[in-house]
C-alpha positions in Angstrom: -89.0 -39.6 39.3 -91.3 -40.2 42.1 -89.5 -42.9 43.9 -88.1 -40.7 46.6 -85.5 -42.1 49.0 -86.3 -43.1 52.6 -85.7 -40.0 54.6 -83.5 -41.9 57.1 -81.2 -42.9 54.4 -81.0 -39.8 52.3 -78.0 -37.6 52.7 -79.2 -34.0 53.6 -79.1 -31.7 50.6 -77.8 -28.5 52.0 -78.9 -29.2 55.3 -82.5 -29.5 54.0 -84.2 -33.0 54.5 -87.2 -32.0 52.4 -85.4 -31.9 49.0 -83.6 -35.4 48.6 -82.1 -35.7 45.1 -83.5 -38.6 43.0 -82.5 -40.1 39.5 -84.7 -40.6 36.6 -84.5 -44.2 36.1 -82.9 -47.4 37.7 -82.1 -50.7 36.3 -82.9 -53.3 39.0 -82.1 -57.1 39.5 -85.1 -59.3 39.3 -84.2 -62.4 41.6 -85.4 -65.7 39.9 -88.5 -67.0 41.5 -87.8 -69.5 44.3 -83.8 -68.8 44.0 -81.6 -68.5 47.2 -81.4 -64.7 46.3 -85.0 -64.2 46.3 -85.4 -66.1 49.5 -82.4 -64.3 51.3 -83.8 -60.9 50.5 -87.3 -61.9 51.6 -85.6 -63.2 54.9 -83.6 -60.0 55.3 -86.6 -57.8 55.0 -88.7 -59.8 57.5 -86.9 -58.2 60.4 -87.1 -54.7 59.0 -89.6 -52.2 60.2 -92.3 -51.3 57.6 -90.9 -47.8 56.9 -87.6 -49.6 56.0 -89.2 -52.5 54.0 -87.0 -52.4 51.0 -83.7 -53.7 49.8 -83.1 -50.4 48.0 -83.2 -46.8 49.3 -86.7 -46.1 48.2 -90.2 -47.9 48.8 -91.3 -48.0 45.3 -92.5 -51.4 43.7 -88.9 -52.6 43.2 -88.4 -52.9 47.0 -87.3 -56.5 46.6 -85.3 -55.9 43.5 -81.7 -54.5 44.0 -80.9 -51.5 42.2 -77.8 -52.1 39.9 -77.6 -49.1 37.6 -79.0 -45.6 38.1 -79.7 -43.3 35.2 -80.1 -39.5 35.3 -81.1 -37.7 32.2 -80.6 -34.1 31.3 -81.2 -31.9 28.3 -77.7 -30.5 27.8 -74.2 -30.5 29.1 -74.7 -27.3 31.2 -76.4 -29.5 33.9 -73.3 -31.9 34.5 -72.8 -30.7 38.0 -76.5 -31.1 39.0 -76.6 -34.7 37.4 -73.4 -35.8 39.1 -74.9 -34.4 42.4 -78.2 -36.3 41.8 -76.3 -39.4 41.0 -74.1 -39.1 43.8 -77.0 -38.4 46.4 -79.1 -41.1 45.2 -76.3 -43.8 45.5 -75.3 -42.5 48.7 -78.7 -43.1 49.9 -78.6 -46.7 48.5 -75.1 -47.2 50.3 -76.9 -45.8 53.6 -79.7 -48.2 53.2 -77.5 -51.3 52.5 -75.2 -50.4 55.4 -78.1 -50.4 57.7 -78.4 -54.0 57.1 -75.2 -54.7 58.7 -74.9 -52.1 61.6 -72.3 -53.9 63.4 -69.9 -54.2 60.4 -68.0 -51.8 58.4 -69.8 -52.3 55.3 -68.1 -50.7 52.1 -70.3 -50.9 48.9 -69.0 -52.2 45.9 -68.5 -49.4 43.2 -71.8 -48.8 41.4 -72.1 -47.9 37.7 -74.5 -44.7 36.8 -75.3 -43.4 33.6 -75.8 -39.7 32.7 -77.5 -38.8 29.5 -76.9 -35.3 28.4 -79.1 -34.6 25.6 -78.2 -37.5 23.1 -74.8 -38.5 24.6 -74.6 -41.3 27.1 -71.8 -41.2 29.9 -70.7 -43.9 32.3 -69.7 -43.0 35.7 -68.6 -45.2 38.6 -69.9 -44.1 42.1 -67.3 -45.3 44.9 -68.0 -45.5 48.5 -65.4 -43.7 50.7 -67.2 -44.5 53.9 -68.1 -40.8 54.6 -68.3 -39.6 51.1 -68.7 -40.9 47.5 -66.4 -40.3 44.7 -67.9 -40.0 41.2 -65.6 -41.1 38.5 -66.2 -40.5 35.0 -65.5 -42.9 32.1 -63.2 -40.9 29.8 -65.3 -41.1 26.7 -68.9 -41.2 25.8 -70.2 -44.7 25.8 -72.7 -43.9 23.1 -75.4 -41.7 21.7 -79.0 -41.8 20.6 -78.3 -39.7 17.4 -76.9 -42.6 15.2 -77.6 -46.2 15.0 -74.0 -47.1 15.9 -74.1 -44.8 19.0 -77.3 -46.7 20.3 -75.7 -49.9 19.7 -72.5 -48.6 21.6 -74.8 -47.6 24.4 -76.7 -50.9 24.5 -73.5 -52.8 24.4 -72.2 -51.3 27.7 -75.5 -51.6 29.4 -75.5 -55.3 28.3 -72.0 -55.7 29.6 -73.0 -54.1 33.0 -75.9 -56.4 33.4 -74.5 -59.5 31.7 -71.0 -59.4 33.0 -70.6 -56.9 35.8 -73.6 -57.7 37.8 -73.2 -61.5 38.0 -69.3 -61.2 38.3 -69.0 -58.1 40.7 -72.3 -57.0 42.0 -74.0 -60.3 42.9 -71.2 -61.9 44.7 -70.8 -58.7 46.8 -74.5 -58.6 47.5 -74.8 -62.3 48.4 -71.8 -62.2 50.9 -71.7 -58.8 52.3 -75.5 -57.8 52.5 -77.3 -61.1 52.4 -74.8 -63.0 54.4 -74.9 -65.9 51.9 -71.7 -68.2 51.6 -70.5 -69.9 48.4 -72.4 -73.0 49.4 -75.8 -71.3 49.4 -75.4 -69.8 45.9 
């Protein structure tokens, strides 16, 4: 909760730049040491000014590790609007950051998964870049809970799917081609 977005990329919250909204956690992709992905991220960041030296919307220790899934936690369902707002603002800041790498192109971000935890219930949302806004689409049922062993396994299965299937099949190809400018031969 201490990794604030880079002010230049954070959408204004009620026209107040001092209060950017952040999520509680993120799951980040750690490039394999010596891989073309690690090299491309390093090369991309070489040309960035120090205040923007991150592949993400924040300058924390994950600055070379692309954010894949954002997680917002809340005590109860009564905070749903605030949780969705934080997830949307945080993801919009990430989308603004990534778009800044390709200022001459119309870069539309791939839909990104976000998890919101209300008490014990885990919910999956997809944050969709609509150019000037983001749509937040909720998966129709809870993906799991922490009240039961079965619920924990369901949540874990969804996270594993997002990281083991969605990330390599959807997120990584988009990141490599659209953000890092790598072609198929360089993968």
